[in-house]
Chimera marker file (.cmm) of the C-alpha trace (Angstrom):
<marker_set name="trace">
<marker id="1" x="31.131" y="-0.165" z="10.681" r="1" g="1" b="0" radius="0.5"/>
<marker id="2" x="28.652" y="0.310" z="13.107" r="1" g="1" b="0" radius="0.5"/>
<marker id="3" x="26.953" y="-2.168" z="14.863" r="1" g="1" b="0" radius="0.5"/>
<marker id="4" x="23.140" y="-2.761" z="14.129" r="1" g="1" b="0" radius="0.5"/>
<marker id="5" x="21.062" y="-0.334" z="16.648" r="1" g="1" b="0" radius="0.5"/>
<marker id="6" x="18.939" y="-2.211" z="18.961" r="1" g="1" b="0" radius="0.5"/>
<marker id="7" x="15.564" y="-0.933" z="18.473" r="1" g="1" b="0" radius="0.5"/>
<marker id="8" x="15.707" y="-2.404" z="14.435" r="1" g="1" b="0" radius="0.5"/>
<marker id="9" x="14.830" y="-5.668" z="14.375" r="1" g="1" b="0" radius="0.5"/>
<marker id="10" x="17.860" y="-7.772" z="12.233" r="1" g="1" b="0" radius="0.5"/>
<marker id="11" x="16.886" y="-8.498" z="8.449" r="1" g="1" b="0" radius="0.5"/>
<marker id="12" x="17.505" y="-12.109" z="8.058" r="1" g="1" b="0" radius="0.5"/>
<marker id="13" x="17.109" y="-14.214" z="4.891" r="1" g="1" b="0" radius="0.5"/>
<marker id="14" x="13.619" y="-16.088" z="6.976" r="1" g="1" b="0" radius="0.5"/>
<marker id="15" x="12.018" y="-12.622" z="6.766" r="1" g="1" b="0" radius="0.5"/>
<marker id="16" x="13.794" y="-11.361" z="3.332" r="1" g="1" b="0" radius="0.5"/>
<marker id="17" x="12.059" y="-14.936" z="2.335" r="1" g="1" b="0" radius="0.5"/>
<marker id="18" x="9.200" y="-14.276" z="3.575" r="1" g="1" b="0" radius="0.5"/>
<marker id="19" x="8.168" y="-10.714" z="2.486" r="1" g="1" b="0" radius="0.5"/>
<marker id="20" x="9.443" y="-12.047" z="-1.472" r="1" g="1" b="0" radius="0.5"/>
<marker id="21" x="6.490" y="-15.005" z="-1.060" r="1" g="1" b="0" radius="0.5"/>
<marker id="22" x="3.726" y="-12.696" z="0.096" r="1" g="1" b="0" radius="0.5"/>
<marker id="23" x="5.010" y="-10.033" z="-2.939" r="1" g="1" b="0" radius="0.5"/>
<marker id="24" x="4.925" y="-12.819" z="-5.502" r="1" g="1" b="0" radius="0.5"/>
<marker id="25" x="1.721" y="-14.008" z="-4.437" r="1" g="1" b="0" radius="0.5"/>
<marker id="26" x="-0.221" y="-10.333" z="-4.330" r="1" g="1" b="0" radius="0.5"/>
<marker id="27" x="1.535" y="-10.396" z="-7.938" r="1" g="1" b="0" radius="0.5"/>
<marker id="28" x="0.591" y="-13.342" z="-9.456" r="1" g="1" b="0" radius="0.5"/>
<marker id="29" x="-2.884" y="-14.061" z="-7.747" r="1" g="1" b="0" radius="0.5"/>
<marker id="30" x="-4.999" y="-10.997" z="-9.632" r="1" g="1" b="0" radius="0.5"/>
<marker id="31" x="-3.599" y="-11.612" z="-12.964" r="1" g="1" b="0" radius="0.5"/>
<marker id="32" x="-3.954" y="-15.289" z="-12.639" r="1" g="1" b="0" radius="0.5"/>
<marker id="33" x="-7.868" y="-15.540" z="-11.544" r="1" g="1" b="0" radius="0.5"/>
<marker id="34" x="-8.797" y="-12.595" z="-13.734" r="1" g="1" b="0" radius="0.5"/>
<marker id="35" x="-7.158" y="-14.830" z="-16.839" r="1" g="1" b="0" radius="0.5"/>
<marker id="36" x="-9.325" y="-17.509" z="-15.632" r="1" g="1" b="0" radius="0.5"/>
<marker id="37" x="-12.255" y="-15.957" z="-14.453" r="1" g="1" b="0" radius="0.5"/>
<marker id="38" x="-12.499" y="-14.257" z="-18.619" r="1" g="1" b="0" radius="0.5"/>
<marker id="39" x="-11.889" y="-17.766" z="-20.019" r="1" g="1" b="0" radius="0.5"/>
<marker id="40" x="-14.413" y="-19.726" z="-18.429" r="1" g="1" b="0" radius="0.5"/>
<marker id="41" x="-16.850" y="-17.774" z="-16.776" r="1" g="1" b="0" radius="0.5"/>
<marker id="42" x="-17.212" y="-14.257" z="-19.371" r="1" g="1" b="0" radius="0.5"/>
<marker id="43" x="-16.291" y="-17.122" z="-22.559" r="1" g="1" b="0" radius="0.5"/>
<marker id="44" x="-14.074" y="-14.066" z="-23.935" r="1" g="1" b="0" radius="0.5"/>
<marker id="45" x="-12.045" y="-14.450" z="-26.005" r="1" g="1" b="0" radius="0.5"/>
<marker id="46" x="-8.008" y="-15.074" z="-25.609" r="1" g="1" b="0" radius="0.5"/>
<marker id="47" x="-6.980" y="-12.310" z="-27.090" r="1" g="1" b="0" radius="0.5"/>
<marker id="48" x="-9.412" y="-10.726" z="-24.470" r="1" g="1" b="0" radius="0.5"/>
<marker id="49" x="-8.342" y="-12.854" z="-21.861" r="1" g="1" b="0" radius="0.5"/>
<marker id="50" x="-4.658" y="-12.231" z="-22.083" r="1" g="1" b="0" radius="0.5"/>
<marker id="51" x="-4.994" y="-8.356" z="-22.235" r="1" g="1" b="0" radius="0.5"/>
<marker id="52" x="-6.910" y="-8.450" z="-19.537" r="1" g="1" b="0" radius="0.5"/>
<marker id="53" x="-4.719" y="-10.757" z="-17.848" r="1" g="1" b="0" radius="0.5"/>
<marker id="54" x="-1.654" y="-8.731" z="-18.338" r="1" g="1" b="0" radius="0.5"/>
<marker id="55" x="-3.291" y="-5.311" z="-17.762" r="1" g="1" b="0" radius="0.5"/>
<marker id="56" x="-3.902" y="-6.822" z="-14.126" r="1" g="1" b="0" radius="0.5"/>
<marker id="57" x="-0.501" y="-7.948" z="-14.131" r="1" g="1" b="0" radius="0.5"/>
<marker id="58" x="0.639" y="-5.199" z="-14.708" r="1" g="1" b="0" radius="0.5"/>
<marker id="59" x="-1.314" y="-3.106" z="-11.603" r="1" g="1" b="0" radius="0.5"/>
<marker id="60" x="-0.554" y="-5.797" z="-9.241" r="1" g="1" b="0" radius="0.5"/>
<marker id="61" x="2.984" y="-5.339" z="-9.795" r="1" g="1" b="0" radius="0.5"/>
<marker id="62" x="2.117" y="-1.585" z="-9.508" r="1" g="1" b="0" radius="0.5"/>
<marker id="63" x="0.866" y="-2.043" z="-6.548" r="1" g="1" b="0" radius="0.5"/>
<marker id="64" x="3.557" y="-4.353" z="-5.189" r="1" g="1" b="0" radius="0.5"/>
<marker id="65" x="6.620" y="-2.311" z="-6.172" r="1" g="1" b="0" radius="0.5"/>
<marker id="66" x="4.310" y="0.730" z="-3.421" r="1" g="1" b="0" radius="0.5"/>
<marker id="67" x="4.047" y="-1.969" z="-0.773" r="1" g="1" b="0" radius="0.5"/>
<marker id="68" x="8.304" y="-3.274" z="-1.393" r="1" g="1" b="0" radius="0.5"/>
<marker id="69" x="9.433" y="-0.034" z="-0.859" r="1" g="1" b="0" radius="0.5"/>
<marker id="70" x="7.767" y="0.389" z="2.488" r="1" g="1" b="0" radius="0.5"/>
<marker id="71" x="8.923" y="-3.018" z="3.214" r="1" g="1" b="0" radius="0.5"/>
<marker id="72" x="12.585" y="-2.307" z="2.250" r="1" g="1" b="0" radius="0.5"/>
<marker id="73" x="13.023" y="0.996" z="4.338" r="1" g="1" b="0" radius="0.5"/>
<marker id="74" x="16.844" y="1.946" z="2.851" r="1" g="1" b="0" radius="0.5"/>
<marker id="75" x="19.114" y="3.093" z="6.380" r="1" g="1" b="0" radius="0.5"/>
<marker id="76" x="20.809" y="6.435" z="5.977" r="1" g="1" b="0" radius="0.5"/>
<marker id="77" x="24.272" y="7.027" z="6.404" r="1" g="1" b="0" radius="0.5"/>
<marker id="78" x="24.771" y="8.847" z="9.708" r="1" g="1" b="0" radius="0.5"/>
<marker id="79" x="27.409" y="11.581" z="9.736" r="1" g="1" b="0" radius="0.5"/>
<marker id="80" x="27.359" y="12.182" z="5.844" r="1" g="1" b="0" radius="0.5"/>
<link id1="1" id2="2" r="1" g="1" b="0" radius="0.2"/>
<link id1="2" id2="3" r="1" g="1" b="0" radius="0.2"/>
<link id1="3" id2="4" r="1" g="1" b="0" radius="0.2"/>
<link id1="4" id2="5" r="1" g="1" b="0" radius="0.2"/>
<link id1="5" id2="6" r="1" g="1" b="0" radius="0.2"/>
<link id1="6" id2="7" r="1" g="1" b="0" radius="0.2"/>
<link id1="7" id2="8" r="1" g="1" b="0" radius="0.2"/>
<link id1="8" id2="9" r="1" g="1" b="0" radius="0.2"/>
<link id1="9" id2="10" r="1" g="1" b="0" radius="0.2"/>
<link id1="10" id2="11" r="1" g="1" b="0" radius="0.2"/>
<link id1="11" id2="12" r="1" g="1" b="0" radius="0.2"/>
<link id1="12" id2="13" r="1" g="1" b="0" radius="0.2"/>
<link id1="13" id2="14" r="1" g="1" b="0" radius="0.2"/>
<link id1="14" id2="15" r="1" g="1" b="0" radius="0.2"/>
<link id1="15" id2="16" r="1" g="1" b="0" radius="0.2"/>
<link id1="16" id2="17" r="1" g="1" b="0" radius="0.2"/>
<link id1="17" id2="18" r="1" g="1" b="0" radius="0.2"/>
<link id1="18" id2="19" r="1" g="1" b="0" radius="0.2"/>
<link id1="19" id2="20" r="1" g="1" b="0" radius="0.2"/>
<link id1="20" id2="21" r="1" g="1" b="0" radius="0.2"/>
<link id1="21" id2="22" r="1" g="1" b="0" radius="0.2"/>
<link id1="22" id2="23" r="1" g="1" b="0" radius="0.2"/>
<link id1="23" id2="24" r="1" g="1" b="0" radius="0.2"/>
<link id1="24" id2="25" r="1" g="1" b="0" radius="0.2"/>
<link id1="25" id2="26" r="1" g="1" b="0" radius="0.2"/>
<link id1="26" id2="27" r="1" g="1" b="0" radius="0.2"/>
<link id1="27" id2="28" r="1" g="1" b="0" radius="0.2"/>
<link id1="28" id2="29" r="1" g="1" b="0" radius="0.2"/>
<link id1="29" id2="30" r="1" g="1" b="0" radius="0.2"/>
<link id1="30" id2="31" r="1" g="1" b="0" radius="0.2"/>
<link id1="31" id2="32" r="1" g="1" b="0" radius="0.2"/>
<link id1="32" id2="33" r="1" g="1" b="0" radius="0.2"/>
<link id1="33" id2="34" r="1" g="1" b="0" radius="0.2"/>
<link id1="34" id2="35" r="1" g="1" b="0" radius="0.2"/>
<link id1="35" id2="36" r="1" g="1" b="0" radius="0.2"/>
<link id1="36" id2="37" r="1" g="1" b="0" radius="0.2"/>
<link id1="37" id2="38" r="1" g="1" b="0" radius="0.2"/>
<link id1="38" id2="39" r="1" g="1" b="0" radius="0.2"/>
<link id1="39" id2="40" r="1" g="1" b="0" radius="0.2"/>
<link id1="40" id2="41" r="1" g="1" b="0" radius="0.2"/>
<link id1="41" id2="42" r="1" g="1" b="0" radius="0.2"/>
<link id1="42" id2="43" r="1" g="1" b="0" radius="0.2"/>
<link id1="43" id2="44" r="1" g="1" b="0" radius="0.2"/>
<link id1="44" id2="45" r="1" g="1" b="0" radius="0.2"/>
<link id1="45" id2="46" r="1" g="1" b="0" radius="0.2"/>
<link id1="46" id2="47" r="1" g="1" b="0" radius="0.2"/>
<link id1="47" id2="48" r="1" g="1" b="0" radius="0.2"/>
<link id1="48" id2="49" r="1" g="1" b="0" radius="0.2"/>
<link id1="49" id2="50" r="1" g="1" b="0" radius="0.2"/>
<link id1="50" id2="51" r="1" g="1" b="0" radius="0.2"/>
<link id1="51" id2="52" r="1" g="1" b="0" radius="0.2"/>
<link id1="52" id2="53" r="1" g="1" b="0" radius="0.2"/>
<link id1="53" id2="54" r="1" g="1" b="0" radius="0.2"/>
<link id1="54" id2="55" r="1" g="1" b="0" radius="0.2"/>
<link id1="55" id2="56" r="1" g="1" b="0" radius="0.2"/>
<link id1="56" id2="57" r="1" g="1" b="0" radius="0.2"/>
<link id1="57" id2="58" r="1" g="1" b="0" radius="0.2"/>
<link id1="58" id2="59" r="1" g="1" b="0" radius="0.2"/>
<link id1="59" id2="60" r="1" g="1" b="0" radius="0.2"/>
<link id1="60" id2="61" r="1" g="1" b="0" radius="0.2"/>
<link id1="61" id2="62" r="1" g="1" b="0" radius="0.2"/>
<link id1="62" id2="63" r="1" g="1" b="0" radius="0.2"/>
<link id1="63" id2="64" r="1" g="1" b="0" radius="0.2"/>
<link id1="64" id2="65" r="1" g="1" b="0" radius="0.2"/>
<link id1="65" id2="66" r="1" g="1" b="0" radius="0.2"/>
<link id1="66" id2="67" r="1" g="1" b="0" radius="0.2"/>
<link id1="67" id2="68" r="1" g="1" b="0" radius="0.2"/>
<link id1="68" id2="69" r="1" g="1" b="0" radius="0.2"/>
<link id1="69" id2="70" r="1" g="1" b="0" radius="0.2"/>
<link id1="70" id2="71" r="1" g="1" b="0" radius="0.2"/>
<link id1="71" id2="72" r="1" g="1" b="0" radius="0.2"/>
<link id1="72" id2="73" r="1" g="1" b="0" radius="0.2"/>
<link id1="73" id2="74" r="1" g="1" b="0" radius="0.2"/>
<link id1="74" id2="75" r="1" g="1" b="0" radius="0.2"/>
<link id1="75" id2="76" r="1" g="1" b="0" radius="0.2"/>
<link id1="76" id2="77" r="1" g="1" b="0" radius="0.2"/>
<link id1="77" id2="78" r="1" g="1" b="0" radius="0.2"/>
<link id1="78" id2="79" r="1" g="1" b="0" radius="0.2"/>
<link id1="79" id2="80" r="1" g="1" b="0" radius="0.2"/>
</marker_set>
């Protein structure tokens, strides 16, 4: 096993929790807010409200996936 490089930041449990919480907020807040806006302000039917919430959820999940790939860079094996 090789020692971690001096220039790379060490992955800590706190950092993992912070990034996970940030990604959860990025995914959840848009879906919840669109659902609430559709239900209370637009007064749409429940099926339309749920459909809009689910579409927003999947779009936010795609954005969160792209963001997670930037946060979690997999170290390459040296000498392989």
